[in-house]
C-alpha positions as CSV (number, residue, x, y, z in Angstrom):
1,X,198.5,432.0,61.0
2,X,200.8,431.2,58.0
3,X,201.0,427.6,57.1
4,X,204.5,426.2,57.9
5,X,206.5,424.7,55.1
6,X,206.3,420.9,55.1
7,X,207.6,418.0,53.2
8,X,207.3,414.2,53.6
9,X,210.7,412.9,54.5
10,X,210.0,409.2,54.4
11,X,207.5,406.4,54.5
12,X,208.1,404.1,57.5
13,X,207.5,400.3,57.5
14,X,207.5,398.3,60.7
15,X,209.6,395.2,60.8
16,X,210.9,392.6,63.3
17,X,214.3,393.0,61.6
18,X,214.6,396.5,60.1
19,X,218.2,396.0,58.9
20,X,217.1,392.9,56.8
21,X,214.0,394.6,55.4
22,X,216.1,397.7,54.6
23,X,218.5,395.5,52.8
24,X,215.7,394.0,50.7
25,X,214.5,397.5,49.6
26,X,218.0,398.8,49.1
27,X,218.6,396.0,46.6
28,X,215.1,396.3,45.0
29,X,215.3,400.1,44.5
30,X,219.1,400.5,44.2
31,X,219.0,403.1,47.1
32,X,221.8,403.3,49.7
33,X,221.3,403.1,53.4
34,X,221.9,406.6,54.6
35,X,221.3,406.3,58.3
36,X,221.2,403.5,60.8
37,X,220.8,403.2,64.5
38,X,219.5,400.3,66.7
39,X,215.9,399.7,65.6
40,X,215.9,402.2,62.8
41,X,217.3,402.2,59.2
42,X,216.7,404.8,56.5
43,X,217.2,404.6,52.7
44,X,217.2,407.7,50.4
45,X,217.2,407.8,46.6
46,X,220.6,408.8,45.2
47,X,219.3,412.1,43.7
48,X,217.6,413.1,47.0
49,X,213.9,413.1,47.7
50,X,211.5,411.2,49.9
51,X,213.1,408.1,51.5
52,X,211.9,404.9,53.0
53,X,212.6,404.0,56.6
54,X,212.2,400.9,58.7
55,X,211.5,400.7,62.4
56,X,211.7,397.8,64.8
57,X,208.4,396.3,65.7
58,X,208.9,393.1,67.7
59,X,205.2,392.2,67.5
60,X,204.8,392.8,63.7
61,X,201.9,390.9,62.2
62,X,202.1,390.8,58.4
63,X,199.0,392.2,56.7
64,X,196.7,389.8,54.8
65,X,196.3,390.4,51.0
66,X,193.7,390.6,49.8
67,X,192.0,392.0,52.9
68,X,189.9,389.6,55.0
69,X,187.6,390.5,57.8
70,X,189.1,390.0,61.2
71,X,192.7,389.7,59.8
72,X,195.5,392.2,60.1
73,X,194.8,394.9,57.6
74,X,197.2,396.7,55.3
75,X,197.9,400.2,56.5
76,X,199.6,401.3,53.3
77,X,201.4,399.9,50.3
78,X,204.2,401.1,48.0
79,X,203.6,401.8,44.3
80,X,206.8,401.4,42.4
81,X,207.1,402.4,38.8
82,X,209.4,400.2,36.6
83,X,210.6,400.3,33.0
84,X,210.3,396.5,32.6
85,X,207.5,394.9,34.6
86,X,208.6,391.2,34.0
87,X,212.2,392.0,34.7
88,X,211.3,394.0,37.9
89,X,209.1,391.1,39.1
90,X,211.9,388.6,38.6
91,X,214.4,391.0,40.3
92,X,212.0,391.3,43.3
93,X,211.4,387.6,43.5
94,X,215.2,386.9,43.4
95,X,215.7,389.4,46.2
96,X,213.2,387.6,48.5
97,X,209.7,389.0,47.5
98,X,206.7,386.7,47.0
99,X,204.2,387.1,44.3
100,X,200.7,387.7,45.8
101,X,198.1,385.1,44.9
102,X,195.6,387.8,44.2
103,X,196.4,390.0,41.2
104,X,193.6,392.6,40.6
105,X,195.0,394.2,37.5
106,X,196.7,392.8,34.3
107,X,199.3,395.6,34.1
108,X,200.3,395.7,37.8
109,X,201.9,393.0,39.9
110,X,201.3,392.8,43.6
111,X,204.2,391.3,45.6
112,X,204.9,390.9,49.3
113,X,208.2,391.9,50.8
114,X,210.0,389.5,53.2
115,X,207.9,390.8,56.2
116,X,204.6,390.5,54.3
117,X,204.1,394.2,53.3
118,X,202.4,394.4,49.9
119,X,203.9,396.5,47.2
120,X,202.9,397.1,43.6
121,X,205.1,397.2,40.5
122,X,203.7,398.9,37.5
123,X,205.0,400.1,34.1
124,X,206.2,403.7,34.1
125,X,207.9,406.1,31.8
126,X,211.3,407.4,32.8
């Protein structure tokens, strides 16, 4: 059998309010909302590529960072390269993120989005 062609279309985050969380990431990343229906919102980068989607999860339990035994575990996190770490952290905080209390690396900042999903900002070359 020949392997079918595949590509990852989007990463999906659960949220009690997908429209609000999509708005947070649209502002953070500068990506437009490209599709929306009840309980589902999708963002895509302006030049195309893998997007970020949000689905309604009424029983969403925010993950605990850092992980703790018996608590809701993080299923994934987003790594976001930035050209100005301090500026990107300030931008994220202004948009509604929270700086995580545990920062395991000096050159990476762990933040929590408004629904509690961790994401990392790190210096990257563009």
